[in-house]
C-alpha positions as CSV (number, residue, x, y, z in Angstrom):
1,M,-2.8,1.3,5.4
2,K,0.3,1.4,3.5
3,K,2.2,4.6,3.9
4,F,0.6,7.2,1.7
5,K,3.2,9.2,-0.2
6,I,0.5,11.6,-1.6
7,L,1.5,15.2,-1.7
8,F,-1.6,16.5,-3.2
9,L,-4.8,15.2,-4.7
10,A,-6.3,17.0,-7.6
11,S,-9.4,16.4,-9.6
12,L,-9.6,16.2,-13.3
13,L,-11.8,18.9,-14.8
14,V,-15.3,17.7,-15.0
15,S,-18.4,19.4,-16.1
16,C,-20.5,18.9,-13.0
17,A,-19.9,18.9,-9.3
18,D,-19.3,15.5,-7.7
19,P,-19.8,15.4,-4.0
20,I,-17.9,12.0,-3.7
21,Q,-15.0,13.5,-5.6
22,E,-14.9,16.5,-3.3
23,D,-15.2,14.4,-0.2
24,L,-12.5,12.0,-1.3
25,I,-10.1,14.8,-2.0
26,D,-10.9,16.4,1.4
27,Y,-10.7,13.0,3.1
28,V,-7.2,12.3,1.9
29,N,-5.8,15.8,2.1
30,N,-7.3,16.8,5.4
31,G,-8.2,13.5,7.1
32,I,-5.4,11.1,6.2
33,L,-2.4,13.1,5.2
34,P,-2.1,14.9,8.5
35,L,-1.9,11.5,10.3
36,I,0.8,10.0,8.0
37,E,3.7,11.0,10.1
38,S,2.2,9.4,13.2
39,E,1.4,6.2,11.3
40,E,4.9,6.0,9.9
41,E,6.4,6.5,13.4
42,I,4.2,3.7,14.9
43,T,5.0,1.4,12.0
44,T,8.8,2.0,12.5
45,L,8.5,1.2,16.2
46,I,6.5,-1.9,15.5
47,D,9.2,-3.0,13.0
48,M,11.9,-2.2,15.6
49,M,10.0,-4.2,18.2
50,G,9.9,-7.2,15.9
51,E,13.7,-7.1,15.6
52,M,14.3,-6.9,19.4
53,D,15.8,-9.8,21.3
54,D,15.3,-8.4,24.8
55,D,11.8,-9.2,26.2
56,A,12.1,-6.4,28.8
57,L,12.9,-3.8,26.3
58,T,10.1,-5.0,23.9
59,Y,7.6,-4.8,26.8
60,E,8.8,-1.3,27.7
61,L,8.6,-0.2,24.1
62,L,5.0,-1.5,23.8
63,E,4.0,0.0,27.2
64,N,5.6,3.4,26.9
65,S,5.5,4.1,23.2
66,I,3.7,1.8,20.8
67,L,0.4,1.3,22.6
68,P,-0.1,4.9,23.7
69,M,0.8,6.2,20.2
70,T,-1.5,3.7,18.6
71,R,-4.4,4.6,20.9
72,E,-3.9,8.3,20.1
73,Y,-3.6,7.6,16.4
74,L,-6.8,5.6,16.5
75,E,-8.6,8.4,18.3
76,Q,-7.4,10.9,15.7
77,L,-8.5,8.6,12.9
78,Q,-11.9,8.1,14.5
79,A,-12.4,11.9,14.7
80,V,-12.3,12.1,10.9
81,R,-15.8,12.5,9.6
82,P,-16.2,12.0,5.8
83,A,-19.4,13.5,4.3
84,T,-20.5,10.9,1.8
85,P,-21.5,7.3,2.5
86,E,-18.9,6.0,-0.1
87,V,-16.0,7.8,1.7
88,R,-17.3,6.9,5.1
89,E,-17.3,3.2,4.1
90,L,-13.7,3.6,3.0
91,H,-12.8,5.3,6.3
92,E,-14.4,2.6,8.3
93,M,-12.0,0.2,6.7
94,A,-9.1,2.4,7.8
95,I,-10.5,2.4,11.4
96,E,-10.8,-1.4,11.3
97,I,-7.2,-1.8,10.1
98,W,-5.9,0.2,13.2
99,T,-8.4,-1.5,15.6
100,L,-7.1,-4.9,14.6
101,K,-3.5,-3.7,14.9
102,E,-4.2,-2.3,18.3
103,R,-5.9,-5.5,19.4
104,G,-2.9,-7.5,18.2
105,L,-0.4,-5.2,20.0
106,I,-2.5,-5.4,23.2
107,Q,-2.4,-9.2,22.9
108,I,1.4,-9.1,22.5
109,Y,1.7,-6.8,25.5
110,A,-0.5,-9.2,27.5
111,A,1.6,-12.2,26.4
112,Y,4.7,-10.4,27.8
113,E,2.9,-9.3,30.9
114,E,1.6,-12.8,31.7
115,E,4.8,-14.5,30.4
116,D,2.7,-16.6,28.1
117,M,4.1,-16.6,24.6
118,T,1.3,-18.9,23.3
119,M,-0.9,-15.7,23.3
120,I,1.3,-14.4,20.5
121,T,-0.6,-16.6,18.0
122,A,-3.9,-14.7,18.5
123,A,-2.0,-11.4,18.3
124,L,-0.4,-12.3,15.0
125,E,-3.9,-13.4,13.6
126,S,-5.2,-9.9,14.4
127,I,-2.3,-8.2,12.8
128,A,-2.6,-10.5,9.7
129,E,-6.3,-9.6,9.5
130,S,-5.3,-5.9,9.5
131,T,-3.1,-6.6,6.5
132,K,-6.1,-8.0,4.6
133,F,-8.1,-4.9,5.4
134,E,-5.2,-2.8,4.2
135,R,-5.4,-4.4,0.8
136,R,-9.2,-3.9,0.7
137,F,-8.7,-0.3,1.7
138,E,-6.1,0.3,-1.0
139,N,-8.3,-1.3,-3.7
140,K,-11.4,0.6,-2.5
141,L,-9.5,3.9,-2.5
142,E,-8.1,3.2,-6.0
143,S,-11.6,2.3,-7.3
144,L,-13.1,5.5,-5.8
145,M,-10.4,7.6,-7.3
146,V,-10.9,6.1,-10.8
147,A,-14.7,6.3,-10.6
148,H,-14.6,9.9,-9.5
149,D,-11.8,11.3,-11.6
150,V,-9.3,11.9,-8.9
151,E,-5.6,11.4,-9.5
152,I,-2.5,11.7,-7.4
153,L,-0.1,14.5,-8.5
């Protein structure tokens, strides 16, 4: 997921209650926003890792910071329980994004551990797949927001 810079979601005034609208607002405000800081920290470390020239330091960063933080983030993300099928579908996409990222990071870690850099190709494929899911997630989120009169303030 791209870094959300959402401070608050508000619904437009509508004449009847919309459970999807309410769930979407709750999902972003109470499910996703509390995790943004962790997501940004992990993303920063991954970017940092990509710029490192020292294999030992890269391995250490993966082992001691990135992988544990990613596992914890994924656990917290999986604990979020949207109420409506539409928002649950969106949330499953978010989980898939981070599952693919974690898989790729584990493969990179294994490549360093086994000193087999050919394993990096599979890792990069997982991470590239997560990027595709990010775009789908963003499009689905935007569609739901439009369909249920939710706007970012």
